[in-house]
N, C-alpha and C positions, 0 to 999 in steps of 0.2 A: 505268583502273578495272578491277579484277579481279572476276570473278564466280565464285560457287560453285554447284554444282548440289545438288539435294536429296539426291543419292546420297552427298555428302561429309559431311552432317550426322549427328550421333549419333542413334540411334533414341530416341524419347520413352519415359520410364519408364512401365511398365504398373502400374496400381493394381488390387488384387483387386476382382473384379467384385462389386458390392453391398456392399462393406465400406468405410466411410469411412476416410480416413487416420488412423492412430494408434489405431484401435479394436481391431484384432486383438490387439495386445500388451497393451492394458488389460483385455481380456475374459478372458484366460487365467486369472488368479487367481480371477475370479468363477466361471468354468466349473468350475474345479477344486474350488471350495468346494461348488458345486451337486452335483457328482458325488459328493463325500464325503458330503454330506447325504443324497443319494439312496441310496447304498450303506448308510449307517447306518440309514435307515428300512427298507430291505429286510431287513437283518439283524434289526432289532427285530420286524418282521412275522413273520419265520421263527421267532424265539424264541417270540413269543406264540402263533403257530399250533401250535408244538410243545407249549407249556404247555396250551393248550386241548385238544389231542388226548389228552395224558396225563390231563387232568382227566376228560374224557368216558370214557376207557378205565377209569379208576379207578372212576368212578360206575357204569358198566355192570357191572364186576366186583362191586362191593358189592351192586348190585341182584340179580344172579344168586345171590350167596352168601346174601342175605336170603331170596330165594324158596326156595332149597334148605333153609334153616334152618326155615322155616315149616312144612315137612312133616315135620320131625324131632321126635322126642320129647325132652323135657328130660332131660339126663343125670341119672339118679337119684343121690342122695347115699348114701354108705355108712352114715351115721348114722341112727338111728331117726327116722322122720318120718311125717306123715300124707299119704297119697296122694289127690290131688284129680282128679276127672273132671268136667268141665263138661257140663251138659245144657242147651243154650241154643237158643231159637228153635223153629221148627216141627220136629217129629220126622217126617222124610221122607227118602226116597232122595235122595242128592246134596246134602243139607243138612249143616250142622255138627253136627246132632244125629241123623245117620243111624245105623242099627244098625252099619254097617260101621266107622265111625270110633269109635263108643262101645265096641264090643266089643274093638277093638285096644287102646284105652286101658285098659279094665278088665282085660284079660289081663296087660298089662305091670304094672299096679299090683298085682295079686294075686301075680304071680310074684316081685316084688321082696321079698326077705326083710327088708329094712330098713323096709318100709312096715308100720306097726303096724295100720293100718286104712285102708279105702277110703271116701272121702266123695264122694257125687254131689251137686254143687251145682246145683240145678234152678231155671231161670227159663224156663218154656215154657208155651204155651197148649195143647199137645198135638199131635196129628197122626195119623199112620197107626197103626192098631191092630196091624198086622202088624209094623212096625218096633219098636213098643213091646213087643210080645209076645216078639220075638227077644231084646231086651235083658233083659227080665224073666227069661226062661228061663236065659240065660247067667249072670246075676248069681247066681241060685239054684244053678246048677251050680258056679260058682267058689267060692261060700261053702262048699259041702260039700268041695270038692277041697282048698282051702287053709286051711280053718278060720280065716278072717279076718273080723272084723266089718265090716259095711257100714252107713253112715249116709247118709241123704238130708237135705240142708239146702236149704230152700226160701227163695228170695228173694222177688220180687214175686208170681210165679204158678207154680202146679203144678196144672194142670187136665187133665182128660181123659187122653190118652195119657201125659202127663208123670206123672200120679198113678199110672197103670198101672205105670210104671217104679219110682216111689218105693215102691210097695207091696212091692217085693222087698227093701227095706232092713230091717235089724234095728230101727232107730228112725228116726223122721221128726221133724226139727227145723224150726220155722217162726218167722216173726215174727208179732207180734199182728195186723198188718195184711196179711199174705200172703193171696192168693186160692188156695183149695184146694178140690178136688172136681171137679164136673162129670162124674160117673161116668155116662156115657151114650154113645150112638152116634147119629150123624146122617148123613143123605144129602140133600143139597140140590140145587136146580135151579130152572128157570123153565119156565113154559108159555106159549106164544105163540099158541095156537089161536084165542082170541077176537080178538086183534089182527089175525091173518091173515084172519079172516072179515070184519072191518070194512074192511080194505084191499082185499080181494078176491084174496088170494094162495092158490093151491092147492098143498098139499104133495103131492109125488109121491115116495113112498118104496117101493122094491121090495126085498123081503127073501126069502131062502130060509130058512125057519124062522119060525114065527109069532111068536116072542118076540125075534127078532134086533133089532128096532127098539124094544125095551123102554126106557121112560123117555126116548124121543126128545122134546125140548122142543117140537117143531113138530107133534106128533101128540097126539091125546087120550089121557089116562092111562086105561088099561083097568083095571077093578076087579080082575081076576085078577092082572094084573101088579103092581098096587099091593099086593095081599095077599102076593104072593111076596116083594117087596122088604121089606115090613114084617116078614115072618117071618125073613128073613135078618138084618135089623137086630136083632131080638129075640134071635136066637141069639148074635150077637156080643156083645150086651149081657150075656147070661148068662155068657159066657166072661169078660168084664170083672168081673162081680160075683164069680165064683168066684175070680179072682185076688186081688181085694181081701180077700175073706174068708180066703183062704189066707195072705196076707201079714200081715194085721192080727190074725187070730185072735180071742181073747177080749177084746182091747183095744177092738174095734169095738163101738160102741153103736148098733145099727141102729134106724132109725126109718123110717116110710113114705117119707120124703123122701131117705134116704141115697143110694139108687140112682136117683133121679128125674132126674138131670142138673143139679140145683142146685149152687151153689158157696157156700163160706163163707169168712169171714176166719179168720186163724190161731187166734185165741182160740176161736172156735166149733169149729174143726176139732179142737183139743185136747180140748174138752169132749165131742165126739162120738166120740173115739177114732180119728179119721182122721189125727191127728198125735200125737206123744208129749210134746214139750217145746218151750220157746222157746229159740232160740239161733241164732247165725250160725256161719260157718266157723271163725273164730278161737276162738270159745267151745268148739266141739266138739273142735278140735285140742288146745286147752290143757287143758280140764277133763274131757273124756270119753276121748279117745284117749291123753292124756298125752304127746303128741308135738307140740310147738308148731310145729316147722318143717313147712311145707306144700310139697309138690312137685307141680307140675301135670303130669299125664300126658296131658292132652287133646291129641290130634294135630290140627293145623290143615291144612285143605285149601288148599294154597298157590295163588297166582295162576296160576302156570304150569300146574298141574294143572287148574284151573278153565277156563283158556283151551283146553287140550287137550280137555277134556270137551265144551265148547261147540262146538269145531270138529268133534269126532266126532259130536255130536248134529246139527249142521247138515248134515254129510255124510249121516248116516243119514236125516234128514228128506227130503233131496233124493232119496235112493234110493227111499224109500217113495213120494214124490210121483210119481216117474217110473214106478214099478210100478203105481200106481193109474191113471195116465194110460193105461197099456197095458191093465190089467185092473181097471176101477173097481168090481168086486164086492168087498164086505167082509163 
């Protein structure tokens, strides 16, 4: 009997570790398909990512362009037209009806030779007598400079400072239900001295100048200071009355209530000479100016400018607060 040693036997076949027999060859097509699907999905993701980026870039561009346009004037047409300037909301600094914005619009409207007349469309409860006075004076100046008619068209409301501005127009048009008038001046506030006495709070106010704390709501109202404030209001009221008389002339039918601060509807305003006729913007452009096309010259304070102003105001307020913390005397 012959014998063989283990050294003479062929080595056993080695199988891949962890891979069952015949699996590796069968998995190759599956892995290839998975790889192709993975690459296809990655390409689709890149394409959609690029599309979204382009979309947001386009949207940002349109937003910037729109913000820029809001601060621009409408390009005037060369054909004869009626120039429109809107007076809306409170008449105050940094509002849409501020003297700064209204004067820019009025000057552009008057300078345009194609503008046959200027119409101020008013819907405002009034506001600052200073801002209204600036607009009134400028309208009177531009009328003389360009010899161009100016009309005021009242929508819902033309009260107080808004009527101050309207008085500069050659004619005032209203709706029968418009609110017109309120020719007066006010200064309002609150007094908390009685409440402070009940709660037991002591007001400690130090001033250099006996009237520096005048009208302080936490201090008693002194008769002398009250008389001074009333005299100032009466003087501003007389300035308002003089403007209305100058603007309306003989058309104004004065009564004891005309300058009392009362307001009237449009029909009553026409009867009293505070307004001239009934009519809206389209009527005035078509029948009075004889230029039916209306071009709006009103500049808009755009969003970017408002944000810049608020940021500037916030910085300024912070600086003032810091200064007061260092030196609290005012």
